[in-house]
N, C-alpha and C positions, 0 to 999 in steps of 0.2 A: 769456191763456187765458180762455175763457168759463167759466161755471159748470160746464158739463158736462166740459170738459177738466180743470178744477181737481179735480173729484171723481174722474176717472180717474187723475190724478196722486196723490191721496190713497189710492186703493185699492191702488196698488203700494207696500205697506207691510207692516211687521210684523203678524202677526195681532192684536196687542194694540190696534193702531190700526184696522186694516182692519175688524174686525167693527163698530166704532162707525160708521165711514163707511157701511158697508152698512145699518146700522139706521137712522141719523139723516139720511143724505143721499142714498143712491143708490136708495132705495125697493126694496131687496132683500127678498124674503119672509122671514119669521121663521125658517123652517128653514135658509136660507142664512147669515144672520148668527150663528145659534146654532151652526152647524157650524164656522164660522170661530172663533167664541169657544171653542169646546171644544178648539182647537189651542193656545191661548195657554200652557197648562201644559206642552206637550211640544215647543213650537217657539219660536225666537226669544228675545224679552226674558224672557217669563215663565219658560221652562225654564231660561234661564241664571241668573236670580235665585234660583230654587228650588234650583238646584245649589249655591249659595253658603251655604245654611243649615248652621248648626253642628249636631252631634249632639244637643246639649242643647235644640234647638228655637229658639235665637237666631240672629241674624245679627251678625257682627262682635263677638261676645262681650259685647254690651250691650243694655240696654233702649232708651235713647234715644241714647246715645253709645257708640262702639266701645270696647272694653275697654282699648285701648292709647293712649288719649288723655284729657286732662282739658280743661275748658272753657278753661284758659289756653293750651293748646296750639294752639287754632284761632283765637285772637283775630285773627290777621292773615290766615289763609288761609281762613276761613269755616267754618262748622259742617259736620262730616262727615255724610253722609247714608246711611250704609251700615248702621247698626244696626238693631235689630229693628223698632221702631215704623215707621220710614220704609220698610223693605222690605215689611212687611206692607201698608202703605198703597199701595205701588206695584203689588203683586200684586192687591190688591182693585181698584184703579183701572183696571188693564189687564183685568179681567174674569175672572181666574182663579177657578175654582169652589172653594169651601172644602174639598171632599173631596180636592182635590189636596194639601192641607197635612196630611192624615192627623191624627195626634195632636198637632199643633203647639200647640194650646191648652193641652192637659194638660201638655206638657213646659215651656211657658213658666210655667204655674202653679207647677211644681215647682222651676224653675231660674232664673227671671228676676226681678230686683228693680230697682226704679227707683234711679237714681243719687241722687235726692233721698230722703234718710233711710231708704234700703234698704227702701222700701214694696214689698208684694207686687204683681206686675205687673198683674194684672187688677183691682186695687182702684184703679188710677189714682193721681195725686198731687195737686199744687196748681195746676199751670199749665193754663190754659184750653185752649190748643191741643193740649197732650199728652193731656189728658183727652178732647178731642173725637176725636182720632185713635184713642184706645184704645177709646172708646165704639163707633165704627163698626167697627173691627177686630174687636173682641169680638163684637159682634152678627153680623158676617159669619161668624165661626168657631164660632158657637153658644154662646158663653159667656153665663152669666147676668151681665149688666152693669147690673143694677138699681141697684146702689150708685153706680156712675158716673153713671148717668142722672139720678138724684136730685140729684146735685151741681150741675147746671146751674140749675135754677130757685132753688136755695139761693144761688147766687153771682151771679145776674143783678143787674146794677146798676140804680139808680133810673131812668137814662135808657133802659133797655131792652136794652142790649148788655152785653158782657163786655170785660174787660181782663186780660191775663196779669199785669199789674203790680198787681193788686188786693192781692197779698201785701205790696207796698211801700206800700199805702195809697191807691192810685189809686181815685177814685170816678167817673172819667169813662171811657166806653167807647172802645175802639179799634176801628177799621174792620177791622184785621187779625184781632184775637181774636174779634170778633163774627162775622165770616164763617166763621172755622174752627169756631166753636160751632155755627153754624147748619148747616154741611155735616155735622158729626157727628150732630146731632139728626136731620137729614133722612134720612141713611143708616140710622140706627137705626130711624127710623119705618118706612122702606120695608121693612126686613127683619123687624121684630118687630111692626108695627102701632102701636107707640108708646102714648101715653096722652093724655088730655085735658089733663093738667098740662104734659106736655112740648110738646104742640102749642101751647098758650097761650104758653109760654116762647118757642118758636121764632117765633111770630108777632109777639110783642113785639120780639124781635131783628130780624125782617125790617123792622118799622116803623122801627126805629132807622136802618136803612140808606136805606129808601125815603123817609123824610121829608127826607133829605139828598141825594136823587137819586143815590145811590151814590157821589157824587163831591165834595160840598161841606160845608164846616162850616155848622152850623145858625145860629151866631151872626152871620156876616157874608156867607155865601153864597160865600166864596172857595174855590178847590179846596183839598181837604184835604192834598194833597201830589203831587209828580210821579209817585209810584209808581202813582197811578190809572191813567195813561195809558201805562204801560209794560208790555208783554205778554211772557210767557215761558212755557216748559213745561220740567219740571213747575213749577208755581208754589210748591209746597211750602206754607209758611205765609203767603206774601206776598199782599197784597191788590192787586187791579186791578179796574177796571170790567169787564173781560172775565171774570175769575174770578168776580165777584159776579153778573154777568148770567147766566153759565152756571149758577150756583147757582139763581137765580130761575126759570130755564127748567125745571130738574129739579123744583123745588117745584111749579111751575104744572102740569106734566104729572102729577105724582103726584096733585095735588088735582082735576085736570080743570077748572081755572080759567083765565081769560083773563090775559094780561099786565097788570101794573099800569101805568097810563099814566105814572107817575112814573119809569119806566125809560127814558123816551124819550131823554133827554140822554146816558145812558150808551150806548144803541144807537146814537145818531148818532156818538158818539166811536168806537165800534168800527167802524162803517162807514167812517168817515173815514180810518182807519188801513190800509185795503186798498191794497196796492201795485198799480201799473199792470198787472202780470202776473196779477192776480186773486188773489194770495196775501196772507197776512200774515206779518210777520217775527217772528223770535225776538229781541226787543229787547236782551236781556242774558242772561247765564247766571249763576245764583247760585253764588257761590264755595263750595268745600267738596269734600271726597272723595266720590266716587260709585263703584259698582261698574263702571258703563259708561254712556256717554251714549245717550240715546234720540232726540236731535234734532239738527239742524244748528247751525252756529256762530252766535254773536250777529251780527245784522244781515242774516242770510240768511233765504230762505223757510222757514217752519216748518210742517210738516205737522200737528202737534198744535195749534199756535195757530190755524191755518187751519181745522182741524176744529171747534174751539170757537167761533170767530167766525161761521163759515157757519151752524151749527146754530142759533146765538142769532138771527142775522138771519132765517133762515127761519121759526123759530118766531114771532118778532115780526111778520114780514109776513104770515104766515098768519091772523093775528088781525085785521088791519086791515080 
């Protein structure tokens, strides 16, 4: 397929994906993609996930983990992805308007507590990735998340990034944790306007990844791990060059700035992973319980991965 045929293939999709294709790839006018986006809450994936919500505002009876499992239960089968935090993330990522969730924020404030020390839901906890998701989800739902936002500059490590294992004493940042923190801060800034302090923290975190070319250890220039070149959807908390490049695209568009030249190696990697049919594959599927799958099997063409890869490449090429 040529690019035009690939875009047509992508358009034949659930509204959660289609509106992004219309906005980012097909050149549809704003009224068209906004009309498609408005259907996400009432059709397809968005409507199905909204229907799974518990009366108390949660999903699967828990904040980060379903009520019927403990961490020991999923050691072999992977983390379940059905509880409240991941369900909110999916709805937000798919473009559901916050009004469709009604008083969900208030119900969670009353009824949901973190599995870690029974802390109140909208106060966050100690994990970087969990707090990043909660920061963005709360801002989306109109919650005052000032307390969580201030947590990020306070817990930024000396090298500029973050690490979920800081609680265990780690002083070196993680690619995974840093990207998740950046995504939460960017979404918060897009919705609320952010602050100079948070923008400074985000830019320090970006520099941590950029000076490593999104892919390499600073010490010896070697690849940080095989996960960098493995693409999937949804990526959840897992780092990849594609997941990171898509973030930098979003940040660039928000700021109205040109792509950083240090992204070149990651962009080349993304381009090299294109299949002969013009698509990108879903390289693997994260293990763990889901409400329903939104993409094809591992090793097969992925509409979601292809959307991300194509919009990164078009953004990059438009600035050359």
